[in-house]
C-alpha positions as CSV (number, residue, x, y, z in Angstrom):
1,M,-2.5,-6.7,-17.8
2,S,-0.7,-3.7,-16.4
3,K,-1.7,-0.1,-16.6
4,Q,1.0,2.4,-17.6
5,R,1.0,5.8,-15.8
6,N,3.0,8.5,-17.2
7,S,5.3,5.9,-18.9
8,E,6.3,4.8,-15.4
9,P,6.9,1.0,-15.3
10,V,4.0,-0.8,-13.3
11,T,3.3,-4.2,-12.0
12,D,1.5,-6.9,-13.9
13,G,-0.9,-8.3,-11.0
14,Q,-0.1,-11.6,-9.8
15,G,-1.3,-13.8,-6.8
16,F,0.9,-15.8,-4.5
17,C,0.8,-18.0,-1.4
18,H,-1.4,-20.4,-3.1
19,I,-3.9,-22.4,-1.1
20,P,-4.6,-25.6,-2.8
21,V,-7.6,-26.6,-0.6
22,A,-9.2,-23.3,-1.4
23,Q,-8.0,-23.2,-4.9
24,C,-7.0,-19.4,-4.3
25,D,-4.1,-17.2,-3.5
26,L,-3.8,-15.7,-0.1
27,M,-2.3,-12.5,-1.3
28,R,-2.0,-10.6,-4.6
29,V,0.0,-7.7,-6.0
30,E,-2.5,-5.5,-7.9
31,D,-1.9,-4.4,-11.5
32,G,-0.5,-0.8,-11.8
33,V,1.6,-0.7,-8.7
34,P,4.7,1.5,-9.6
35,L,7.6,-0.9,-10.0
36,E,9.9,1.6,-8.1
37,Y,7.4,1.3,-5.0
38,A,7.2,-2.5,-5.3
39,V,11.2,-2.7,-5.4
40,T,11.2,-0.3,-2.4
41,Q,8.8,-2.5,-0.5
42,L,10.6,-5.5,-1.4
43,N,14.0,-4.1,0.0
44,C,12.4,-3.0,3.1
45,I,10.9,-6.5,3.7
46,L,14.3,-8.1,3.1
47,D,16.3,-5.7,5.3
48,C,13.8,-6.2,8.2
49,V,13.9,-10.1,7.9
50,K,17.9,-9.9,7.8
51,E,17.8,-7.7,11.0
52,L,15.5,-10.0,12.8
53,A,17.3,-13.2,11.8
54,G,20.6,-11.4,13.0
55,D,19.0,-10.5,16.2
56,G,18.2,-14.1,16.7
57,V,21.7,-15.1,16.2
58,D,23.0,-12.4,18.5
59,H,20.7,-13.4,21.3
60,R,21.2,-17.0,20.9
61,G,17.8,-17.9,19.2
62,I,14.5,-16.8,18.1
63,S,10.9,-17.7,19.3
64,E,8.6,-19.7,17.3
65,R,6.6,-16.7,16.5
66,Q,9.8,-14.9,15.2
67,A,10.5,-17.9,13.2
68,W,7.0,-17.9,11.7
69,L,7.3,-14.2,10.9
70,I,10.5,-14.7,9.0
71,G,9.1,-17.5,7.0
72,F,5.8,-15.4,6.3
73,C,7.9,-12.3,5.2
74,M,10.1,-14.5,3.0
75,D,6.8,-15.9,1.3
76,V,5.6,-12.2,0.7
77,A,9.2,-11.1,-0.4
78,M,9.3,-14.1,-3.0
79,G,5.8,-13.4,-4.2
80,L,6.7,-9.5,-4.6
81,G,9.8,-10.6,-6.2
82,H,8.2,-12.9,-8.8
83,T,5.8,-10.2,-9.7
84,I,8.4,-7.7,-10.2
85,E,10.4,-10.2,-12.4
86,A,7.5,-11.1,-14.4
87,S,6.5,-7.3,-14.9
88,L,10.1,-6.4,-16.1
89,M,10.2,-9.4,-18.5
90,R,7.0,-8.4,-20.0
91,L,8.2,-4.7,-20.4
92,E,11.2,-5.9,-22.1
93,A,9.3,-8.2,-24.4
94,S,7.1,-5.2,-25.5
95,V,10.0,-3.0,-26.4
């Protein structure tokens, strides 16, 4: 359950990048992160991924490491985005 700080909307914690073998999540957004900060971070990740992918097109390709980084950043962005979405839905339901 999220903790409200001065009526500021915050995240409801959620794990992502599930590892079935270990039966746990690799990463997690914690409860109580201001949604404004979470959205800002999501936008920064997406802008960086777009720039990296664009550089790959401009330079006729990317390395395997860069491709892995793009995929990893997209997983992080998806997890953060799902957490933001779930937090917003919970806020709407409580109004």
